[in-house]
C-alpha positions as CSV (number, residue, x, y, z in Angstrom):
1,M,211.7,89.1,-14.2
2,I,212.5,92.3,-15.8
3,H,216.0,91.3,-16.8
4,L,214.7,88.5,-19.0
5,Q,212.2,91.0,-20.5
6,I,214.9,93.3,-21.3
7,E,216.7,90.3,-22.8
8,E,213.6,89.3,-24.9
9,R,213.4,92.8,-26.3
10,L,217.2,92.9,-27.0
11,R,217.4,89.6,-28.7
12,T,214.6,90.9,-31.3
13,A,216.5,94.2,-31.7
14,I,219.8,92.7,-32.3
15,A,218.1,90.1,-34.6
16,A,216.9,93.1,-36.5
17,V,220.7,94.5,-36.8
18,L,222.8,91.4,-36.9
19,P,220.4,88.2,-38.1
20,D,223.1,85.7,-37.7
21,A,224.0,87.0,-34.1
22,P,223.7,83.8,-31.5
23,A,221.0,84.4,-28.8
24,S,223.7,84.5,-26.2
25,A,224.6,88.2,-27.5
26,A,221.6,89.3,-25.8
27,S,222.6,88.3,-22.1
28,L,222.7,90.6,-19.6
29,R,224.8,90.9,-16.5
30,P,224.6,93.1,-13.5
31,C,226.7,96.2,-13.6
32,A,229.7,95.9,-11.3
33,D,229.6,99.6,-10.6
34,P,225.9,101.1,-10.1
35,K,226.9,104.2,-11.5
36,F,227.0,102.9,-14.9
37,G,223.6,101.5,-14.6
38,D,221.9,98.0,-13.1
39,Y,222.2,95.9,-16.0
40,Q,224.9,95.8,-18.6
41,N,225.3,93.8,-22.1
42,T,229.0,93.0,-23.1
43,A,228.4,89.7,-25.2
44,L,227.4,92.0,-28.3
45,M,231.1,93.1,-28.3
46,S,232.1,89.5,-28.9
47,A,229.5,89.1,-31.6
48,A,231.0,92.3,-33.6
49,K,234.7,91.3,-33.1
50,E,234.0,88.1,-34.7
51,R,232.3,89.5,-37.9
52,K,234.8,92.3,-38.1
53,I,232.2,95.1,-37.6
54,N,232.5,98.2,-35.4
55,P,231.3,97.2,-31.9
56,R,230.4,100.3,-30.5
57,Q,228.6,101.2,-33.9
58,L,226.6,97.8,-33.6
59,A,225.7,98.7,-30.0
60,A,224.2,102.0,-31.2
61,D,222.2,100.8,-33.8
62,V,220.7,98.1,-31.6
63,A,220.0,100.5,-29.0
64,A,218.2,102.6,-31.8
65,R,215.5,99.7,-32.0
66,L,215.2,99.1,-28.4
67,D,211.9,100.3,-26.8
68,L,212.2,99.7,-23.2
69,A,210.4,102.8,-21.9
70,E,208.1,100.8,-19.6
71,W,211.2,99.6,-17.6
72,C,214.1,101.5,-18.3
73,E,215.5,105.1,-18.9
74,A,217.2,105.1,-22.5
75,P,220.0,102.4,-23.0
76,E,223.2,103.9,-23.0
77,V,226.2,103.1,-25.2
78,A,229.6,102.8,-23.5
79,G,233.4,102.0,-23.7
80,A,234.3,99.7,-26.9
81,G,230.5,98.8,-27.0
82,F,229.1,98.1,-23.6
83,L,225.2,98.8,-23.3
84,N,224.1,99.7,-20.1
85,F,220.6,99.8,-18.8
86,R,219.0,101.7,-15.8
87,L,215.8,100.8,-14.2
88,K,213.1,103.1,-13.4
89,P,211.9,103.4,-9.4
90,E,208.4,102.8,-10.5
91,A,209.4,99.3,-12.8
92,V,211.2,98.2,-9.5
93,A,208.6,98.8,-7.1
94,A,205.9,97.3,-9.5
95,A,208.3,94.3,-10.0
96,L,208.5,93.7,-6.2
97,K,204.8,93.9,-5.7
98,L,204.6,90.0,-6.0
99,P,202.7,87.0,-3.9
100,L,205.1,85.0,-1.5
101,D,203.3,81.9,-2.1
102,G,204.3,81.3,-5.7
103,P,207.8,80.2,-7.3
104,P,210.8,81.4,-5.5
105,L,211.5,85.1,-5.5
106,F,213.2,86.7,-8.2
107,V,214.0,83.3,-9.7
108,S,212.5,82.0,-13.1
109,P,212.9,78.5,-13.9
110,A,215.1,77.6,-16.8
111,T,213.0,77.2,-20.3
112,K,215.0,74.5,-21.1
113,P,215.5,72.2,-18.0
114,R,218.8,69.9,-18.3
115,T,219.5,66.8,-16.6
116,I,222.7,67.0,-14.6
117,V,224.5,64.6,-12.6
118,I,226.8,65.7,-10.0
119,D,229.9,63.8,-8.9
120,F,231.3,65.2,-5.0
121,S,232.6,64.4,-1.9
122,S,233.9,60.6,-2.7
123,P,235.6,59.8,0.9
124,N,237.7,56.5,1.1
125,V,236.4,53.8,3.1
126,A,238.1,52.8,6.0
127,K,239.4,56.5,6.1
128,P,238.3,59.1,8.4
129,M,236.8,62.1,6.5
130,H,239.5,65.1,6.7
131,V,239.4,68.7,6.3
132,G,239.8,68.6,2.1
133,H,236.4,66.7,2.2
134,I,234.4,69.8,3.1
135,R,235.2,71.8,-0.1
136,S,234.0,69.0,-2.5
137,T,231.1,68.5,-0.3
138,A,230.2,71.9,0.3
139,L,230.7,73.1,-3.4
140,G,229.1,70.3,-4.9
141,D,225.8,70.4,-2.6
142,S,225.6,74.0,-3.2
143,L,225.7,73.6,-6.9
144,A,223.0,70.8,-6.8
145,R,220.6,73.2,-4.7
146,V,221.0,75.9,-7.2
147,M,220.7,73.9,-10.1
148,R,217.5,72.2,-8.8
149,L,216.0,75.7,-7.6
150,L,216.5,76.6,-11.2
151,G,214.4,73.7,-12.5
152,H,216.9,71.2,-13.7
153,R,216.7,67.5,-12.7
154,V,219.8,66.9,-10.7
155,I,221.3,63.6,-9.8
156,T,224.0,63.5,-6.9
157,D,226.1,60.9,-6.6
158,N,228.9,59.9,-3.9
159,H,231.6,57.9,-5.8
160,I,233.3,56.4,-2.5
161,G,236.7,54.9,-2.7
162,D,235.6,51.2,-1.5
163,W,238.1,49.2,-3.7
164,G,241.7,48.7,-4.3
165,T,244.9,47.4,-3.2
166,Q,244.7,48.9,0.1
167,F,242.1,46.3,1.1
168,G,244.5,43.8,0.9
169,L,246.6,45.6,3.6
170,L,243.4,46.4,5.7
171,T,242.4,42.6,5.5
172,I,245.8,41.8,7.2
173,G,245.5,44.2,9.9
174,W,241.8,43.5,10.8
175,K,242.8,39.6,10.9
176,R,246.2,40.0,13.0
177,H,245.7,43.2,14.6
178,L,242.2,44.4,15.1
179,D,241.3,46.0,18.4
180,A,237.5,45.1,18.7
181,E,236.9,47.9,21.5
182,A,238.7,50.5,19.4
183,L,236.5,49.4,16.8
184,E,233.6,50.2,18.6
185,R,234.5,53.1,19.9
186,D,235.9,54.8,16.5
187,A,235.8,52.3,13.5
188,L,237.5,54.9,11.0
189,G,240.0,55.7,13.8
190,E,241.0,52.1,14.1
191,M,241.0,51.0,10.6
192,E,243.2,53.7,9.8
193,R,245.2,52.5,12.5
194,L,245.4,49.1,11.0
195,Y,246.4,50.4,7.6
196,K,249.1,52.7,8.8
197,Q,250.6,49.8,11.1
198,V,250.5,47.2,8.3
199,N,251.7,49.6,5.5
200,A,254.5,50.4,7.3
201,A,255.3,46.9,8.2
202,S,255.2,46.0,4.6
203,E,257.4,48.5,3.6
204,A,260.1,47.0,5.9
205,D,258.9,43.3,4.9
206,P,257.9,42.3,1.4
207,S,256.6,39.2,2.8
208,I,253.8,41.4,4.5
209,R,253.3,43.1,0.7
210,E,253.0,39.7,-0.8
211,A,250.5,38.3,1.9
212,A,248.4,41.6,1.2
213,R,248.4,41.0,-2.3
214,Q,247.0,37.3,-1.9
215,E,244.3,38.6,0.3
216,L,243.2,41.1,-2.2
217,V,243.2,38.5,-4.7
218,K,241.1,36.3,-2.4
219,L,238.6,39.3,-2.0
220,Q,238.4,39.8,-6.0
221,D,237.7,36.0,-6.1
222,G,234.7,36.3,-3.8
223,D,236.3,34.6,-0.8
224,P,233.3,34.5,1.9
225,E,235.8,35.5,4.8
226,N,237.4,38.3,3.2
227,L,234.3,39.2,1.5
228,G,232.5,39.4,4.8
229,I,235.5,41.9,6.5
230,W,235.1,44.2,3.5
231,K,231.4,44.8,3.7
232,R,232.0,45.3,7.5
233,M,234.3,47.9,6.6
234,I,231.7,49.6,4.3
235,A,229.1,49.5,6.4
236,L,230.9,50.8,9.3
237,S,232.5,53.6,7.2
238,Q,229.1,54.5,5.6
239,G,227.4,54.9,9.0
240,Q,230.4,57.4,10.2
241,F,229.9,59.2,6.7
242,D,226.5,59.6,7.1
243,T,226.8,61.0,10.6
244,V,229.0,63.9,9.1
245,Y,226.6,64.6,6.2
246,G,223.8,64.8,8.6
247,R,225.6,67.4,10.3
248,L,226.0,69.3,7.3
249,G,222.8,68.7,5.7
250,V,224.1,66.9,2.8
251,R,222.0,63.9,1.1
252,F,223.0,62.4,-2.2
253,D,220.5,60.3,-4.6
254,H,223.0,57.7,-5.2
255,T,226.4,56.3,-3.3
256,L,227.7,54.1,-6.0
257,G,231.3,53.3,-5.4
258,E,234.1,52.2,-7.1
259,S,233.3,48.4,-6.3
260,F,229.9,48.7,-8.0
261,Y,231.8,49.1,-11.7
262,N,234.3,46.1,-11.4
263,P,231.7,44.0,-13.6
264,Q,232.3,46.3,-16.3
265,L,236.0,47.0,-16.2
266,K,237.2,44.3,-18.5
267,S,234.7,44.9,-21.1
268,V,235.7,48.7,-21.1
269,V,239.4,47.9,-21.7
270,Q,238.6,45.5,-24.6
271,E,236.4,47.8,-26.4
272,L,238.9,50.7,-26.3
273,K,241.4,48.0,-27.7
274,D,238.8,46.9,-30.2
275,K,238.3,50.4,-31.3
276,G,241.9,51.1,-31.3
277,I,241.8,53.8,-28.9
278,A,243.9,51.9,-26.4
279,Q,246.7,49.6,-27.1
280,D,249.6,47.1,-25.3
281,S,252.7,49.0,-24.1
282,Q,255.1,46.9,-21.8
283,G,252.5,44.2,-20.9
284,A,250.1,47.2,-19.8
285,V,247.2,48.7,-21.7
286,C,247.4,52.3,-22.4
287,V,245.9,55.2,-24.2
288,F,248.1,57.2,-26.2
289,S,247.7,60.8,-28.2
290,D,246.0,60.2,-31.5
291,G,247.5,63.4,-32.9
292,T,244.3,65.2,-33.4
293,M,245.1,68.0,-30.7
294,L,247.4,70.8,-30.7
295,Q,250.5,69.4,-28.7
296,K,250.1,72.2,-25.9
297,E,246.0,71.4,-25.3
298,D,246.7,67.4,-25.4
299,P,246.5,65.9,-22.3
300,F,248.4,62.6,-23.9
301,L,251.8,64.6,-24.1
302,V,254.0,66.3,-22.1
303,Q,257.0,68.5,-22.8
304,K,260.5,67.2,-21.4
305,E,263.6,69.2,-22.1
306,G,262.0,70.9,-25.2
307,E,260.5,68.1,-26.8
308,W,256.8,66.7,-26.7
309,V,256.7,63.0,-25.4
310,A,254.2,60.5,-24.7
311,N,252.3,61.0,-21.5
312,P,249.6,58.1,-21.7
313,V,246.6,57.2,-19.4
314,L,246.9,53.7,-18.0
315,I,243.9,51.6,-17.9
316,Q,245.1,48.2,-17.3
317,K,248.2,47.4,-15.4
318,A,250.6,44.7,-16.3
319,D,249.4,42.3,-13.5
320,G,245.7,42.8,-15.3
321,A,244.3,45.0,-12.6
322,A,242.4,48.0,-13.3
323,N,242.6,51.5,-11.9
324,Y,241.0,54.8,-11.3
325,A,241.0,55.7,-14.8
326,T,239.4,52.2,-15.9
327,T,236.6,52.9,-13.1
328,D,236.0,56.5,-14.3
329,L,235.4,55.3,-17.9
330,A,233.1,52.6,-16.8
331,T,231.3,55.4,-14.5
332,L,230.9,57.6,-17.2
333,A,229.3,54.9,-19.6
334,Y,227.1,53.8,-16.7
335,R,225.7,57.5,-16.1
336,W,225.2,58.1,-19.8
337,D,223.2,54.9,-20.1
338,T,221.3,55.0,-17.1
339,W,220.1,58.8,-16.6
340,H,221.1,60.1,-19.9
341,P,222.5,63.6,-18.8
342,D,223.2,66.6,-20.4
343,E,226.0,67.4,-18.1
344,I,228.1,65.5,-15.8
345,V,230.2,67.6,-13.2
346,Y,233.2,66.1,-11.1
347,V,233.8,68.3,-8.1
348,T,237.3,67.4,-7.1
349,D,240.7,69.4,-6.1
350,G,242.6,70.9,-8.5
351,R,245.2,68.0,-8.4
352,Q,243.0,65.9,-10.8
353,Q,243.1,68.2,-13.6
354,L,245.2,66.3,-15.7
355,H,243.3,63.0,-15.0
356,F,240.2,64.3,-16.0
357,R,241.4,65.9,-19.2
358,Q,242.6,62.4,-20.3
359,I,239.3,60.7,-19.1
360,F,237.2,63.2,-20.8
361,A,239.5,63.1,-24.0
362,T,239.3,59.4,-23.9
363,W,235.4,59.5,-23.7
364,R,235.1,61.7,-26.9
365,R,237.4,59.1,-28.7
366,W,235.4,56.4,-27.5
367,Y,231.8,57.7,-28.2
368,P,232.4,60.7,-30.6
369,E,228.6,60.8,-31.3
370,R,227.8,61.7,-27.8
371,V,230.4,64.8,-27.8
372,D,227.6,67.1,-28.3
373,A,225.1,65.0,-26.3
374,V,226.7,65.7,-23.1
375,K,228.8,68.5,-21.3
376,L,231.7,67.2,-19.0
377,A,233.1,69.3,-16.3
378,H,235.9,69.2,-13.6
379,V,235.1,71.7,-11.3
380,W,238.2,71.9,-9.4
381,F,239.5,73.6,-6.4
382,G,242.3,74.8,-4.4
383,S,243.8,73.7,-1.2
384,I,242.8,74.9,2.6
385,L,246.0,76.3,4.0
386,G,246.9,77.1,7.8
387,E,247.9,80.3,8.6
388,D,251.6,79.5,8.0
389,N,250.3,79.2,4.2
390,K,251.1,75.8,4.5
391,P,248.5,72.6,3.9
392,F,246.3,73.0,6.8
393,K,247.4,70.2,9.5
394,T,247.0,69.6,13.2
395,R,250.1,70.7,15.6
396,S,251.4,67.2,15.5
397,G,251.3,67.1,11.6
398,E,248.3,65.0,11.1
399,T,245.6,65.7,8.8
400,V,242.6,67.6,10.6
401,R,239.8,65.4,10.9
402,L,236.3,66.8,9.4
403,T,234.3,65.4,12.6
404,G,236.9,67.6,14.9
405,L,236.9,70.4,13.1
406,L,233.1,70.7,13.0
407,D,233.3,70.0,16.8
408,E,235.3,72.8,17.5
409,A,233.6,75.1,15.1
410,E,230.3,74.5,17.0
411,Q,231.9,75.1,20.5
412,R,233.6,78.3,19.3
413,A,230.2,79.6,18.1
414,F,228.6,78.2,21.5
415,E,231.3,80.5,23.4
416,S,230.6,83.6,21.0
417,V,226.6,83.2,21.1
418,T,227.1,82.7,25.2
419,L,229.4,85.8,25.4
420,K,226.7,88.1,23.4
421,N,223.4,86.6,24.4
422,P,223.9,84.8,27.7
423,A,220.2,85.3,28.8
424,L,219.0,82.6,26.2
425,A,218.6,79.2,27.4
426,E,221.6,76.9,26.9
427,T,219.4,74.5,24.3
428,E,218.8,77.6,22.5
429,R,222.5,78.7,22.6
430,R,223.5,75.1,21.7
431,H,221.0,75.3,18.8
432,I,222.2,78.6,17.4
433,A,226.0,77.7,17.6
434,R,225.3,74.5,15.6
435,M,223.9,76.7,12.8
436,V,226.7,79.1,13.1
437,G,229.2,76.8,13.5
438,I,228.6,74.6,10.6
439,G,227.7,77.7,8.6
440,S,230.8,79.3,9.1
441,V,233.0,76.6,7.7
442,K,230.8,75.9,4.9
443,Y,231.0,79.9,4.1
444,A,234.7,80.1,4.5
445,D,235.0,77.1,1.8
446,L,232.3,78.7,-0.7
447,S,232.9,82.4,-0.6
448,P,236.5,82.4,-2.3
449,N,237.2,81.9,-5.6
450,R,237.0,77.9,-5.4
451,Q,240.3,77.8,-7.7
452,S,242.3,79.8,-5.1
453,D,243.8,78.4,-2.0
454,Y,242.7,79.9,1.0
455,V,243.8,80.2,4.7
456,F,241.8,78.7,7.5
457,S,241.1,81.0,10.0
458,W,238.8,80.4,12.9
459,D,238.7,84.5,14.1
460,K,237.9,85.5,10.5
461,M,235.1,82.8,10.0
462,L,233.5,83.4,13.0
463,S,233.3,87.3,13.1
464,L,230.3,89.3,12.9
465,Q,232.0,91.7,10.6
466,G,233.0,91.4,6.9
467,N,232.2,88.3,4.3
468,T,231.0,85.6,6.8
469,A,228.2,83.5,7.8
470,P,227.7,85.0,10.8
471,Y,227.5,88.3,9.5
472,L,224.7,87.3,7.1
473,Q,223.1,85.3,9.5
474,Y,223.2,88.1,12.0
475,A,221.1,90.0,9.1
476,H,218.4,87.6,8.7
477,A,218.1,87.5,12.5
478,R,217.9,91.3,12.6
479,V,215.1,91.1,10.2
480,R,213.1,88.6,12.1
481,S,213.9,91.0,15.3
482,I,212.2,93.7,13.5
483,F,209.1,91.7,13.0
484,R,208.9,90.7,16.5
485,K,209.2,94.0,17.7
486,A,206.3,95.0,15.4
487,G,204.1,92.4,16.7
488,Q,203.7,90.6,13.7
489,Q,204.9,87.2,12.2
490,S,205.6,89.0,8.7
491,S,204.1,91.0,6.0
492,A,201.7,88.7,4.5
493,A,200.2,90.7,1.3
494,P,202.3,92.6,-1.5
495,V,202.0,96.3,-1.3
496,D,202.7,99.2,-3.2
497,L,206.4,100.1,-2.4
498,H,207.5,103.5,-2.0
499,L,211.0,103.9,-2.8
500,G,211.7,107.6,-2.3
501,H,215.1,107.4,-0.4
502,P,217.9,106.1,-2.4
503,D,218.9,103.2,0.1
504,E,215.6,102.0,-0.6
505,L,215.5,101.7,-4.2
506,S,219.1,100.3,-3.9
507,L,218.0,97.6,-1.9
508,A,215.1,97.0,-4.1
509,K,217.3,96.9,-7.0
510,H,219.7,94.6,-5.7
511,L,216.6,92.1,-4.8
512,L,215.8,91.8,-8.6
513,K,219.3,90.4,-9.4
514,F,218.9,87.3,-7.2
515,G,218.0,85.3,-10.2
516,I,220.6,86.5,-12.6
517,T,223.2,85.7,-9.8
518,L,222.0,82.2,-9.7
519,E,222.2,81.8,-13.3
520,A,225.8,82.9,-13.2
521,V,226.6,80.5,-10.3
522,C,224.9,77.3,-12.4
523,A,226.5,78.6,-15.8
524,E,230.1,79.1,-14.2
525,Y,230.0,76.5,-11.0
526,R,230.7,79.3,-8.9
527,P,228.7,79.6,-5.6
528,N,231.2,82.4,-4.5
529,Y,228.8,84.5,-6.9
530,L,226.2,83.9,-4.4
531,C,228.2,84.7,-1.5
532,L,229.1,87.9,-2.9
533,Y,225.5,88.8,-3.6
534,L,224.4,87.9,-0.5
535,Y,227.2,90.1,1.4
536,E,226.4,92.7,-0.8
537,L,222.6,92.5,0.2
538,A,223.3,92.3,3.7
539,G,225.1,95.7,3.4
540,H,222.2,97.2,1.5
541,M,220.1,96.3,4.3
542,A,222.4,97.7,7.1
543,R,222.5,101.0,5.0
544,F,218.5,100.9,4.6
545,W,218.0,100.3,8.3
546,E,220.5,103.2,9.0
547,S,218.8,105.7,6.7
548,C,215.2,104.7,6.6
549,P,214.0,103.5,10.2
550,V,211.4,100.9,9.8
551,L,209.2,100.8,13.1
552,K,209.5,104.5,13.4
553,A,207.9,105.2,10.4
554,E,204.2,105.6,9.8
555,G,201.3,104.6,7.7
556,I,202.0,103.7,4.0
557,E,205.8,104.6,4.5
558,K,206.0,102.0,7.5
559,V,203.9,99.4,5.6
560,S,206.3,99.6,2.8
561,R,209.6,99.4,4.6
562,L,208.3,96.1,6.4
563,W,207.5,94.8,2.9
564,L,210.7,95.3,1.8
565,C,212.4,94.0,5.1
566,E,210.0,91.0,4.4
567,L,211.3,90.5,0.9
568,S,215.2,91.0,1.9
569,G,214.9,88.3,5.0
570,R,213.4,85.7,2.7
571,V,215.9,86.0,-0.4
572,L,218.9,86.1,2.3
573,K,217.3,83.0,4.0
574,Q,217.0,81.2,0.3
575,G,220.2,82.3,-0.6
576,L,222.0,80.9,2.5
577,D,219.7,77.5,1.9
578,L,221.3,77.3,-1.3
579,L,224.7,77.3,0.1
580,G,223.6,74.7,2.7
581,I,223.4,77.1,5.4
582,E,220.8,77.7,8.0
583,A,219.3,81.0,8.8
584,P,218.9,81.6,12.6
585,E,215.6,83.5,14.1
586,Q,217.8,85.0,16.5
587,M,221.3,85.3,17.6
């Protein structure tokens, strides 16, 4: 890839001028504004500032040693020390003359593949998946897809909530109030009803709470009846989870719930105590600050009334029970011992930021020798809001079920497809509606900055205009329409491109930035970078079609433009697939 070749030359030039500069000083990124060029280096400025030398002079010295004439115009030094690179049209054309049956287009596999564990989705047993699960599921799945395409070994794990105090209440509800017919119709709905009924009753009657505790103890001790009920709850829940994941096109390598780690919990607590990391506190066991971090960065401290006070993480309750922190530490240890990952990524909502800061800090103290061996990342996201800017709920104030949301998305998409293309057979319209409806929901989640809240809007997400899934899907369908009208399936062989029109050249250059965009997605865990790239790609395609007629062209010009359509369609389809979104042949 051109950007990698430029980076290699840049790395050599930097080493000649600044021998101790890190390899990352040569990294490139696409220019935000094409008027400044196609690629830009900003990392060199950081290297200069760290060494207290003039960034602009350093950039000029490096540029003087660069020989990029086969790909670029002379590099330009700009601003405080930017290096801008502008590709030559002939180099772009040569880079696009490549076979279609090789590696993914414009993507270079990682030179040092990593083993990455991604923990995402994580629904709770006996509860229906709700709208909040779509963010973790879509984000985690997209990151896994991108990382795999880049050549990394990715292990996905759905850490479901299948243990805890709620199962005592659920067991009472199951034994006393179960509606077998309702369970058959909607297992998760019936289990949710049981939980709500018994939980409400327990708040008014302490004896029910005590009975639930006893049922939980029996379950923990392996009572056959309670164990059988619990296993049935898991099986029924997993069946409905799998149905949702099937609709979303999401698969997991492992589904290891909280209960899987129960045998390790006592030893985790004991080992942390033996190492002096955890200590007894009012009958419980906690991890406190060890004083090695700055107070404002220490997750085990919190500021109250102008003073820093203890904010420990509880790893064993006073009654001897474990909790989420204990399980997460056991999970970390298991993942390390089993898969020896270079990186472990947790995709959850932003409310768990403190929890994971404490877990990661505890892990570093538990296994200091592994601090540099594995990167721990909490990829957190904001909330989904209704159009009133409050948490997205049903009109009655209930949590929005994910199955209902997907049903409505498909139905709304079906009505839209029927309005625009009524001549299509209903089965085909249903097929397209499924791709558009599910894709719209996913894209609405993936396209914003993940750390921002976003407003859920049916009209916006299903629109054929703007940064939406239907807009991108329509662009792909339009490519396929061009080839149908041309009487051919595709352009099978690479050709010499003629990039005489500015819109042809702009589209071609944008295609070359696909790989570097995916590298940024992987490095910063931000699929919205890919969404923006695809939206801009669709815009380039639209301008190209407007100013450069494809089917009306003749000779080599027509062949060249068809090849550009072929490459654009393939990159668009690949990009949508990395978001977990299907690309229709027609709409």
